[in-house]
C-alpha positions, -999 to +999 in steps of 0.1 A: -412-096+267-433-126+277-430-161+255-463-177+247-471-209+267-472-240+247-457-263+224-440-230+212-428-218+240-389-208+239-373-180+268-360-151+250-319-154+238-297-135+261-288-114+235-322-104+231-323-116+197-360-133+179-354-162+167-373-170+135-407-189+131-416-184+174-446-162+188-440-138+214-466-120+230-456-084+230-466-060+264-479-024+243-470+005+254-491+030+269-509+058+254-484+089+253-494+123+264-497+152+236-468+168+247-446+138+255-460+109+230-446+077+231-406+070+224-415+039+199-449+056+180-422+089+174-397+071+152-427+049+138-435+080+127-409+092+114-398+062+092-435+064+076-436+076+041-442+114+041-485+123+032-495+160+026-530+165+026-543+198+013-574+219+028-588+229-006-597+208-037-573+217-068-575+210-100-542+186-106-527+200-142-505+186-165-475+199-180-485+197-216-453+212-224-431+191-217-423+157-226-450+138-217-477+165-244-486+136-266-491+111-223-517+140-217-532+147-245-547+117-250-555+114-214-581+151-220-617+146-234-621+164-267-646+178-288-640+193-323-666+226-333-668+249-362-665+280-361-700+295-374-713+328-388-714+356-359-696+333-337-664+350-315-642+330-287-668+341-262-699+321-280-681+292-286-667+285-251-701+290-240-719+264-266-693+239-249-694+247-211-665+269-202-673+303-187-660+339-192-635+333-170-622+310-195-621+327-220-609+358-203-580+336-196-571+324-229-576+357-243-544+372-222-526+340-224-489+343-226-477+347-262-485+368-287-501+344-312-531+343-286-545+372-303-550+352-334-582+343-314-596+374-320-608+367-354-623+335-362-628+331-399-664+308-408-655+270-411-622+270-392-624+243-364-608+241-328-601+213-307-608+220-275-596+193-247-610+190-210-598+173-182-623+152-163-636+184-141-647+200-179-614+225-175-601+237-203-565+225-208-560+222-245-569+242-275-560+237-308-566+261-338-550+248-368-542+288-392-534+267-427-522+237-439-483+241-422-495+260-391-514+252-362-520+282-333-516+258-297-529+278-259-521+252-237-528+257-192-497+255-178-491+264-141-527+277-137-513+299-166-524+296-203-493+297-224-504+303-267-476+291-296-477+286-332-463+256-352-455+251-384-451+218-401-417+213-423-429+220-465-416+196-491-410+214-522-410+196-556-407+211-591-432+209-617-444+210-651-470+227-674-473+235-709-506+245-732-514+258-763-542+274-771-577+269-790-605+285-774-594+307-751-566+311-725-581+304-691-599+269-710-561+262-722-544+269-688-570+248-671-564+220-695-532+219-682-536+213-650-530+247-635-555+262-610-574+295-607-550+311-583-520+298-608-540+310-636-540+345-625-504+346-616-491+344-650-515+361-665-499+388-641-461+381-646-468+387-684-494+420-672-470+448-683-458+423-719-497+410-728-533+422-730-546+389-718-578+405-729-578+413-762-542+403-778-545+364-772-549+343-802-550+307-812-522+287-818-503+312-790-488+284-765-473+288-725-448+265-710-445+268-671-423+258-639-443+260-605-435+244-573-456+217-558-462+215-519-464+181-495-459+175-457-452+146-449-460+129-483-495+143-485-500+173-514-513+202-501-517+228-527-491+247-550-468+272-544-447+295-565-442+300-607-405+293-606-402+306-643-425+309-670-432+312-711-453+326-730-453+325-768-479+351-782-486+360-819-453+349-824-435+367-799-419+352-772-414+362-733-400+350-708-393+351-667-372+342-641-385+346-605-358+357-582-345+352-546-361+391-541-400+373-556-398+392-586-397+386-620-371+391-647-366+390-682-338+368-692-315+390-697-324+404-664-349+430-672-378+436-648-405+425-659-425+450-638-426+483-656-443+515-656-480+505-671-499+478-673-513+469-709-546+462-694-566+481-668-596+454-660-590+416-652-582+394-689-610+368-684-633+397-698-633+405-738-638+433-760-630+448-793-596+453-808-581+487-812-596+508-842-589+546-857-627+545-868-658+530-859-696+535-864-706+553-831-740+530-818-760+562-801-747+587-825-752+566-857-716+585-872-688+574-880-664+586-859-626+586-850-624+555-818-590+561-798-590+539-774-599+503-765-635+488-754-633+462-722-669+447-720-674+428-687-701+435-660-714+457-643-692+462-613-659+450-625-631+464-607-605+486-627-576+494-620-552+524-625-527+511-655-499+534-635-480+558-608-499+589-613-524+622-606-560+621-606-569+653-626-604+646-637-630+623-616-661+636-625-689+633-649-709+644-679-732+630-706-707+618-730-680+604-704-702+595-681-686+588-653-648+589-661-612+593-646-579+610-663-543+601-642-515+619-649-481+603-654-450+611-657-427+618-689-459+631-708-483+602-701-522+609-696-548+572-692-581+577-692-613+554-682-650+562-693-682+557-684-676+545-648-706+531-628-688+542-600-657+564-589-632+550-566-610+581-567-614+622-565-595+650-583-560+659-570-555+624-556-522+603-559-526+569-569-507+534-577-502+510-603-528+485-598-553+507-572-586+501-578-598+538-593-634+528-603-655+502-620-673+492-651-708+508-657-725+521-687-730+556-676-731+581-706-729+573-739-728+541-739-752+516-744-742+487-726-711+480-693-677+486-708-647+508-696-634+527-728-598+528-721-571+561-742-532+563-738-519+595-741-483+604-752-474+641-751-513+644-760-515+622-792-537+592-786-519+555-785-529+520-795-526+510-751-516+475-763-485+477-784-469+515-779-434+509-767-427+515-724-394+523-713-372+499-704-376+478-673-354+488-645-327+457-644-315+434-616-288+446-593-254+447-608-243+425-572-269+396-578-260+399-611-239+364-620-261+350-596-293+360-616-278+345-649-269+314-634-306+304-622-319+316-650-296+297-676-312+268-656-350+284-662-340+281-700-328+251-704-358+233-681-381+252-700-364+244-735-369+210-725-402+213-713-412+233-741-394+205-763-417+176-748-448+195-750-438+193-795-429+158-790-462+147-774-481+172-800-459+155-830-469+119-821-504+128-813-506+145-847-496+112-861-519+092-844-550+110-854 
C-alpha cells in the first residue's frame, strides 16, 4: 500500500496497522480466473448475506392460520357478494374474476366443512379476499348468526374450518290473557311467530288450539334470549310454560333431554294430538247433530270440522296403519288410520291424499291436504275419532297416561321442576298485580 503524497502523507507503520484520519492508496488486485478467483473476492463473497433468486415468479402466500391472521387479512382486497337465485359457487367466482380451477380447489379444500359451499341459500353473503395479483386467499361464509365457514389458502392448498361465536343465554318471561284469540295475545306479549307455534306444540296433546281457546284463558312462559358479544340475536328454547284453558291449568317443564314433562314427571308427548291441523284455523265445535247443508236434513255429526284454506296440510293424530285411502261421492278424498287399543281416526274431504293404503304413518306426518271434495260446500277437514267402533270427541276423550321420566333422572327433574314452578308462580303474580293495577287506574 502506497501512502498518498501531500500534507497527509504518512509512512505505513511497521505493524501494518492503519491510522484513522489518514488517506491511503490501495492497489486493486488483479482479476481472478473463473476457476481460481482472487482470495480477497472469495472472502468478500462469504461475508455477504445470502441472496436467493427464484427462476419462476411465484405468489407469496401468507399463512392465514397463524398468529398473523388479522394482519394478513387486513392486507387483502375484500369483496362482499350476495347469493342470487340460481347461483352456484362457480357462477359467483366467475362474476368476481376467479376461474374454474380456483372453484375446484376450494370445493376440495381440506376439512369436511367445505361441503357447505355446495348448497348456497339465496340472500346469503360471501366475503372474498384476494391479494394484489387477484389470487383468492380467503373466503368467509356466514352460516348463521353464530357460525361462519372460513376457507384459507395455506401452502398452496385451501383449508376449511367452521368457527362458532359464544352465545350468552338469559332467561325472560312472557305473560298474556286472551281477549280475541291466542295468536294476537301471544304476539302482544312479545312472542314471535316461532315461539307462538312452539308454545302451542308444547300443549298440543292436551289442548285443541283451534277450537278450545276461550276469552279469559291465559299463558305464562319462561324462554331464552340469546346474545353474542352483548348484542341480542334472537330467542331460544321455551324452558317452562303454563296455560290455563277454561279453568284447567296445564304446566310443562323442559328437561335436559329437550323433552317437556308435567310437574309430576309425565311426558307432555302423548299417543294422540288433540287436533290434526294447525291451530290458527278456526272451525265449528263438536256437535251430535247438525243441519246438513247439502242433504237438507238434520243428521248426526260424529266428528269435528276444521275450516281451513284449500291445501292446508293435515297430519296423522297418532302412529298407525292406513286402512283406507280412496274416494267416494260422500267423503270425497279420504283416509282412515288404524291405531292401537281399538282406536281409528278418519279424515274426510281432502283435495289430495298424501298416503296410500297399507302404509304406516307416524304422528305428525302429513297424510293429505284440506279440500272440498265429496259432500262439502267449502274447504274444510272433517275429522273423526272412534274408540272400539264408537265415535268420541277427539278434543275431550281421555287418553292413556304419558310415559314418565326415567327413574334415574327423577331427583334431578324434581329439583328443576320445583324451581320452574316457583318462577312461573312469581311471574303469574306479577301479571295479576299488573292487571289489577291497570283495572284500578281505569
